[in-house]
Structure formats: C-alpha cells, structure tokens
N, C-alpha and C positions, 0 to 999 in steps of 0.2 A: 504494499500500500504506500502509495508516494506522499511524503510530507507536503501539507499544504501551506504556502508560505503568504505573507501579507500582500493584498492587491496592490498593484501600482497603476500609474496612468498608462505607461508604455513599457513593454518588454521588447528590447532589441536583441536579435541573434546576430552575431558577428561583430568584431571591433575593427575591421579594415576601414577603408575610406568610406564605403557605403554605409556601415553600420556606426562607424564613429562620427560622421557628419551628422547624422540622423540623431544619435545619443546627444552631442554637444548642442545642437539646435533647440531640442525640446527641453533639455535641462536648463538652457540659458533662459528659455521662455517660462520657466517655473514648474514644469509638469516633473512628476516623480518617476524616474527613468530607472530601469534595470538592465545591464548589457550583460549578455552571456558569452564567452569565449570559450570554446572546446579546448584550446591550447593553454600553454602554462603562461603565468605573469612574466612578462619582461619589461625592463626598462632601459634607458640609455647605459647604465652602468655595466649592463651584461655584456655590452659590445666594446668596451673601452680594452684597447689592446688585443683584440682578437682578430688577428689578420693571418688567418689559418687557412690557406688554399686548400689543402688536402680534407679539412673537416668541413669546410662549407661548400666550395666548388665542386670537388669530387665525390665528397659523401653526403652531401645535400642535408646539412645540419637543420637548416630552417624549413625544411619541407615536411610535410606531412607523412608519418610513418604508415606506410601502407599495409603493413601485416594485420592490424585489427580491422581495417576498413579500407577498401579501394574502389576502383570501378572495374566493371568488365567490358570489353570491347570487341566489335565485329564489324565487318565490312558490308555485307549483305544481310537481308532480312531472314533468309533461310539458314543463315550460318549460326553455330552455337558460339556465344560469346565466351571469351576466357578472361580470367582476371589479369590485370595490370599489376605487376608485382615489384618493380624496381623504380626507384625515385628518378632514375635517369630517363625512364620511359613516361612518367607523368609526375609534373611537378605541381603541388597545391601547398600554399603557404598555411602556416600554423602559427600559433601562440598569440599574445597580445599585439594588436596591430595587424594581424593577418598578413597575407601576402603583400601587402602595401608596404611593409617594412623593408623587404628585400628587393623592390622593384628597382630598375635602374634609374628611372626619372625622366624619361623622354616624354615630354608633354606637347600633345596636339589636340587642337579642336577638330571635330569632324565638320565636313562641308555640307552647306545647305542640301544638296541632293541626297546626301546619305540619309537624311530625315524624310524625305519624299521621294525616295528612289523609283518606286514604281511609277507613281504618276508623273514624274519628271522624265523618266525614260520612255513612256509612252508618248509623252507630249512632243519630245523631240525626235524620236526614231519610229514611233509606232508600236502597236501592241505585239507585232510579230518578232521584235527585237527580243522579247523575253522567251526563253526556251520553254517548251512544254516541261512541267515538272518543277520549274524553279518557283519557290513560293515566297519571294520578296515581297515586302508591303511597306506602305507609309507608316511612320510611327505613331500618328495622332498628335505630333508636335513638330513646330518648324524650327529651323535654326534661329530665327528672329526671337522667338519664344524662349529657346534655351540660352541665348547669348548672355543674359543678366546672371543666369546660374552658372555659366562657364566664368564669368567675370569674377563673381563671389569665390569660387572655388580657387581660382588663380590667386587671389589675393590672400586667401587663407594659407595656401601652400607656399607662397612667396615666389612663384614661377619666375625664373629667370630667363628672357629670351627676346627676339626680336621678331616684330610681325612677318608672317609669310607674305611675299609681295603678291602671290597670287589668291592670298586668303580673303576672307569674307570680313564684312564690316565688324568693327569692334567698338565698345562704348568706352574703352580705356587701353591704353599701353599694357604690357606686362609690368607687374610692380617692381621688377628689378632688371636692370640691363642683362644682355647675353654673357655667358661664360666667355673668357677669353678663348680664341681659336689657336690650336697647336699648328705646327707647320704642316702636318698631314691634313687636318681640317682646312688649312688654308689653300692648300694644293687642290682639294676637292671643289673648293667654291670658287676659285679662281679658274679652274678648268670648265665648269659647268657654266659658268658666266661666259666665258670665251665661247662655248658652244651654242650661246643663245638662250640658255635657261635662265632661272630665277632662283639661285641658291640663298639660303639663309641659314643662320645657326639655329641648331635644334633647341627649342624652348625646353627649360631644364627644371627638374627638381632638386638638382644640385645648386645649392645657391651661389650666385656670383659675388655677393657681398652680404655683410651681416643685415638681418632684417628683423623687425616686429611687425607681426601681422595684426589684423584689426581685432583679434582677441586677446592681444598682449603676449603672445607667444613669441619667444625669441628663438631666431635661427642663425647659424653661423656660416661664414664663407666657406665654399668647399676647398680643401686642401690637395685635390687631384691624386689622392692615395691610392686610387684604382679598386678600392674594395667597397664597390657599390651594389652591383647586380648579385644577388644571392647572400648578400651580407646586410646587417644592421649598420647604421652610420654611428659611430662613436664620437663624432664631432658635433652631432646635432646639425649637420650642414646638408642633410637630405630631407626634403619635406615629406614627412610621414606621419601617420596617425600619432605614433608616440611622442611627436615633437609638437603637434598641433591640437587635433580635435580631442585627443583622450584627456590630456591635462586640462583643456578648456572645459569639458565635461565634469571632470572632477572637482575643479574650483568652485563650481556653482553650489556644490553640496546637494544637488538634486539628482545625482547620477551614481548609482552603485554598479562597479565592475566586478563581475565574478568570473574567474578564471577556472580552468578545470571542469568547465560545465558543457557537458554534450547535450545538446538539444535533440530530442528523439522524435518528438511529436508536437504538433499545433494542436491545441485541444480547442474543440468547438462545439456548439449546441445550437439548435434551431437557426442555423445560417450566420451565426456570429462566432468569431473567435473568442476562446475565453482565457487564453493564456497558453504556456507550454509546458511540456513535460521533459525534465532534463536530468541526466545522471551526473553526480559528482565522480569524476574518473579516478580520484584518489581513494575513494572510501565505497563506491559502488551503490550509494544510497540515492534514491530518486526523490525528486522534488516536483511539485507543482507550481509554477509561478503564475498566478492570476493576473490579467490586465485589461485595461479598457481597450488598448489598441496593441496588436501584435505586428512587429516589423521584421521581416526576414531580410537581413542585411549581410548574408554570408557568402561564400564562394557559390559561383553559378551551380556548380553538381550539387552542392548542399541545400541550396534553395529549393531546386527541383526535387531531390529526393525527399526533402521534409514535406513537401505538398503531397507527393504521392503516398509516402508511409501514412500521412494523416488523412488520406482519402478526401482532399479537397479539391474542386475542379473536376474536369472531364478529360480524362487521359487521352492523348492523341493516338488513333488509330491508323496506322500507314495503310491498311487494305480500303478503308472508306475515306481517309484523309479528312476525318472529322475530329473533333476535340482540340483543346488548346494547351494542356498541360504536357509538356515534353516535346512540343512541335518546334521545328526551326533550329535545330542544334547547329551552331556555327563557330566560328572563332579563328584565331590566327595560330596555327602550330604547323610544324613539320614543313609542308610544301610552300608555306607563305614567308619564308625568310631566306629566299635563294638569290644568287647575284652572282658576282664575279670577283675572284681573288687574283691581285695582281703582284707580280715579284719584281723587283727593282734592283738592278745591277750597280747603279750610280748614285741612287737616292738612299738615304740612311734616317730612320725616325727613331726618337725615343719613345718606343711603344710600351715600356713598362710603367709610364705615367699615364694617368687618365681619370675618367669619371664615367659614371653610368650613362649620362647623357651629352657628353662631351661629343660633339659631332657637327657635321654639315647635312642639310637635306635640301631637297626640291620637290615641289608639288607640281610639276609640268604635266607628269602622266597620272595624276590623282584624280578621282573624281569624274566629273565630265569636262575637264580642263582642255581635253583634245578630242577630236572628232572620232567616234567610233562606229560611223556608217560602214565602213568596210572592214570591221574588225570583227573576230569571231568571240567576242566576250563584251561584257557590260562594266562598268565602273572602272576603277584604277587603283592606283596606291602611290605612296611615297617611295621615293629613292634616298638613301641616306648612306653616309659613312661615319662610322662611330670609332672612337678610341676610348675604349674601356679600361684600358691598362693591361697588358698581357701578363698572365700568370707564369710562373716559372714550370710549373707542373702541367697545367691543362693546355698550355699554348705552345705548339710545336709545329708551324705550318712549314710544309716543304712542298715544291712542285709536284704535281700529279707525275706518277711514274717512278718517283723516288722509292727505293726499296724500303721495307719497314724496319729494317735493322742493317748494321754493317758500316763500313767505311764510308760509303756514298751517303747513307742516311746522316752519319754524324757530320760530315762535311757540309751538307745542305742545311741541317739544323742550325749550325754554328752560323754559317753564311747568311741565311735569310732571317735570322732572329729579330731583326729590327729593318727588314727590308720588304715586307708584305703588308699589303692593305686590302680590305674588302668593301665593296660597294653592294649594298643589297637592296631589294624590292620587296615592299609590304604591302601585297595587294588586298583590297576588298575581298570578302568571302561572303558569297551568295548562299542563300538558304534553298533546300531541296525537300521534296515530299519524303525522300528515303533517308534523310538525316535528322535523327530524333534520339530522345531519350526516355527510357521507361525503367521499371523495375526488373532486375534479373530473375528469373524462374528458379534457377539452381543455387546460385552463390549467396552468402548471407555474410554478415558481420559478426564481430565477437558476441554481440547482443542477440543474434538470432534474426536481425532484420535483413531483408533482401538488398542487395548492392545495386547501385544505378548502373544501368546498362547503356553503352553508347554505340548507336549503329550509324556509321559515317562511311560514305564512299565518295571518291573523287568523281568528278565529271570532267567533259570537255571544257567547261568554263574555267575550271580551277587549273588544269594543265595549260590551256591557250594564254591565260593571263600571266602565269608563271613564265612560260617561255618568252612572251613579250618582255616582261621585266627583266629577266637575265639578259636578253639581247641589248637592251638599253644600257643596263650595268656595265656590259662588257664594251661597248662603245665608249662609255666615260672612263673606264680604266685604260683603254688604249690611249685615249687623249691625255690622261694623267701621266704618260710615259712609262707603263709597264712594260718590261721586256718579255715576260711569261705571263700569260693570262689563263687562269683554270676555271671555267664556266661550271656552275653547278648544274647538275643533271636533275630532270623532272621525273619522279617516280610515276609508274603509271597507275600505281594502286596505293591506298593508304596502308601503311605499315604499322600500325597501332603505337606509334611514337607521338605522345602528347608534349612534344617541347614547347617551350615559350610561354605557358601558363595563360594565354588568351583564350579561355574557353567561354562561350557564350549561349544565349538562347534558352529555349524551353517554357519561359513565362514570359511571353513578349508582349510589347506595348503595341498598341493599335487603338483605332476608334471604333472598331466592331468587335462585340463579344464573340461573334462566330469565328473570329480568326485571330484573336488575342485574348491574353489572360489578364492582364492589367491595363487601366487607362493611363493617361499621360502625368497622373500624379503617381504611378506605380501602385494604384489601389486596386485590388481585385474586383473584377466585376461580380463574381458570385459571393464575396464576402468583404462587405464594404469597411470592416474595421480591421482588415489584414493588408498589409502593404508588402510588396516583395521587390527589394532594391538591389541594384548591381547588374552586372553584365548579363544576368539572365534575362533581364528585359530586351536585349538587342534582337529585333527581328532579322537583322543580317549584320555583318560586321563591316565597318567602315575601312578606308584604306590606309590608316595610321594607327597608332597605339591607343588603347582605349581608356587609360587611368582618368584623364580629365572628363571624359563623357560620364564616367561612373561616378566621379565627384559631383559633377553638375547635377546629374539626375538625383543624386542624393539630396541635395539642397532642395530641389524641386519636391522631392517626396517629403522632406522634412516640413516644408510649408504645407503639403497637402494633410499631413496628419495633424498638424495643428489646426488647420482649418476644420477637419473633420471632428476633433475633439470639441470645437466651440460650436459648429453648426450640425454635425453628423449627417449621415447619409451619402449617396454617390456624389463625388465632387465633379464628374464630367458626364455628359449626357451621351448616351450611346448612339452610334450611327450606324445604321443598317445600309446594306446594298452598295458600299463603296466600290471604288476601283479595284479593291483587293478581293472582291467576291470572284 
C-alpha cells in the first residue's frame, strides 16, 4: 500500500530544462510544487576537478543505467524487438538536472516553417510533395507566437551568440556576445563566406562572459577546458538547470525537489489526474503524491512510457493509423550527424582546447532557405563545424584505409592528431506512420512493468537528405584546403544505435485531437489538468539542435499551467478537419 503524502498544487516529473523551467516558474508564482527526479542528487561541487575522460566519455557515467530499465528496438512492425543494453547504443541523461547537465550547449531557434511544415510545404510545392505515409503536421503554434518564449529562455540560459544572417525576426539580441572563434572555426567561417554562404558563430550555452540572469543566478565565463559534452561543468560556465532554474525554484521556498524518486504511474479518476505514484529507489517504499496539476517534464521516452503504463490517452495503432499516444516517433540520431572529415598536411590546429558549442554554422541549407522543387526530400538542416576539444583516449582520427594497428597506424595517429576537422549536416527528421513507440509485450523492467518499444525504419527521405548534406559538407571541406577528405557513408537501414540523445515525438502537439495528444500549451486534450512537456511534443524534428525549443515550450507550458490553476478547463479550442487530416 503506497504511503499518501500531503497534496500540493503541482507535481512535476523530471528536473531537466522542461521540468526545471516549469518548477521554477510556478514556484515563483507562489504555487506549492513538488519536483520528482529519478536520479541522485547532484550539485556543482560533484563536478569540481572531475576531468575524467575514461569515466564520462568512454563509460558514460552521467547516462542512465540500462540494466534495470532500457528500451527495446526493431526496424519493422513484424520484427521482434530486442533490448538495447549498452550506453554506447542509447544515451539518456539522469540525476538532478537530467540530460540538460551534460549537453554540449549548441543553441538554435527552429525556423517558422518548422512549426507550420505541412501547410507551408503544400502552399509552396503542392500536396504531392509530401510522400505517402509521411505524417508531418503543423504544431498548432507559429514561430511568431513562440518567439517571446525563445527570448525568455535565452535570457535565463545566458545564451552567447550572434544572430543567424538568414534567421527570422527576434525581439532582442542574445544576452551575451558570441564566443571567441578559434583558428579552425575562423577557417570554416571565412571559407563558407567566400563560397557565398552566410556563416555565423554557433549560439552557445557555454558563456562568453560572466552573466547574471533575470532570476539573479550568476554564471561564469567559459574556460575552454573541453569537458562539456557528457560532463557537468565545474565552473558554472555552462547554462544548465543546476546553474539556473533549480536554484531559482529552491530559493522561493515553494518547491521541494526529491531525488531518487522513480515515478511509475500517473494516477487519475473520472478524467482528471489526481497525482503520481513513485518509488524511492533507495528504500523501495512507494508513495502517492496528490496534486491539482500533474506535469510530465521528463525525457521523451519516459513521458511516453508513463502515459502508456497509466492507460491515459489512445495508443497509436499503425494498422489503422488511429490513436495519438506513441505516434510520430522522430529525432536526431545516427544517420543525422553525417558529413565529411578533412585531413590537412600544412595546417595544424590546437584541437585539445575547446567547448561544447565552440563552432561555426550556416543555415543556407536549412528549412526552406533553398528551392526544393527538384529535390527528392523536404526541409533541410544546418551545417556546422565544432571544436569540442579532442580527448586523448576517445579521439584518434586517421584517414580511411589506415590499418587498425601497427607502424602505419601509429605514424598516422601522431601526424594527424591536430590536423583533422569535421563538417557535418544536422538534417530535419520527418515523421512516418511506421515510426512509433508502444509498450513491449515481452520485456519488463525490474518492477515488472513493460519496457518502451521503439519501431523505427529509414526512408528515402532520410537517406536522400543525408546524402545531400554530406555532399555539401565535402564541398566545404575541399574549399577549406583539406588534402584528404573522408565522406561519411549513409546506412541503408537503422542499426539500433540511438546516438546523440535527441529523441522526440509520441505525445505530439497540434490543433486537432484526432492527430495530436496535447494542445499548444502542452495540455492534454483528454485530461486538462495533465501537461506533458519536452521533446515528446515535437510532431517532427527541425534541422537544428532541440534544446532551446524545449526550453521555450517549457515557458509556454508553465504559463498554461498557471492559467489553468486560475481559470480551469481546456486552454485552447480544438480545431477539426485541418490540413493535417
């Protein structure tokens, strides 16, 4: 029998950017909030001096342990899905602050077309441009409506950047100037500008200078120590929830954050959420946390699985193509980070210094910035070159064809240690009727609950847009002066490697309850006191990294929760028979 706790106004599941923003905003507004995090307690002191490449880069210290719970994966609907067992194959953040603590820091706004992709594609190219089986749809919100929330998140995060020359209107500049460009980044920017493109410095969550955000949280300037991606920042120089929204929430006195708290069900009665059931992973004791509003602000996989285990909403059925929960699985992983690596004989760079978002980018081939009339794909992606800071253990790039061991391998390893750069393409990912998530009928977690099953298959759209991006990256690398260029190869089929961590969809936004699970406040159509926040809301994936869009949506959702607490009821009127039908 679960122990019943005192009721609060809002219970939030997850403490990353999604859950953290909602927790802070509602606590600031005076509501009593409980935030539940499955992982352990962490703070800045836990990362001081921990520059351990083997522990974090190679052994994935900050990623979820997949032994007690993982996902299962398959390519085709008729296949039997098998568990993904190693953290090299699937990376999901855990502990206080979630995956937002180990993010690299690359910060992009998505483009207006990303929010109205279906209608804008039809408007310009005709309905026949969208292939049979592609289930893209409009979000039920426009870029202009999203812009104030982007602006608010960037100010909280202290984003350091310069506007994209091909970007869309902004109400304000970034709160901090861009990071200094290294010689390698300058080479990329000078080359692409000479080619007629429009390069800019990657907007960064690694701060270019000391900064105090609107909530009074202080962040420091990045030291270019190279330990960003897959690490927590010990300088408080990376904008993450531990440096921003979590301390803000705590300072109000209205938010209690409980770690080691694994939420296993959303409790509900008569069409309303009544709270959540969670287990203390240290003791095994179960608790019921009642609340007027429940917010799922966890990782996409967790948000989906919780709704399914709680039997909330209608599960998507690929046979009938009806139902909304689990529909439109999408994201950037594996095939979406391909490009060209160049090796230089006469140029040498200091590649052991860097930062997660130190880089140059261009958006000339993103969104609909280029004509797709004669192309065999829709949407586009960003081209970027980053200088993360090469690790001595994990980084050992040599030209293709070099033996894996022996004198030639050693010679090339030493010679090219600071002589190789990579330019890659981050294409948008479209949704399809056959890519979805549901509960696995065979495999269970340590509590006996079914695992989440991913069904994901590549299409010609995926392969064609990847080949296009690789070709453009190779052209740029050639102009940069590389003597040897190795182009990435496009896999024919998905190989069950969920690298990159950008998984989305399943509880998607929209204006029509027939094709979406939540409205544009992330409020569930079928349960108006339940909000589901995070990448799980993306109907399809934009052509840049997702973090700022998740942050912006979290501010939008927080506004919606407060509006609901004051007024009650659905916050958006449903629209039927839209272009998505």
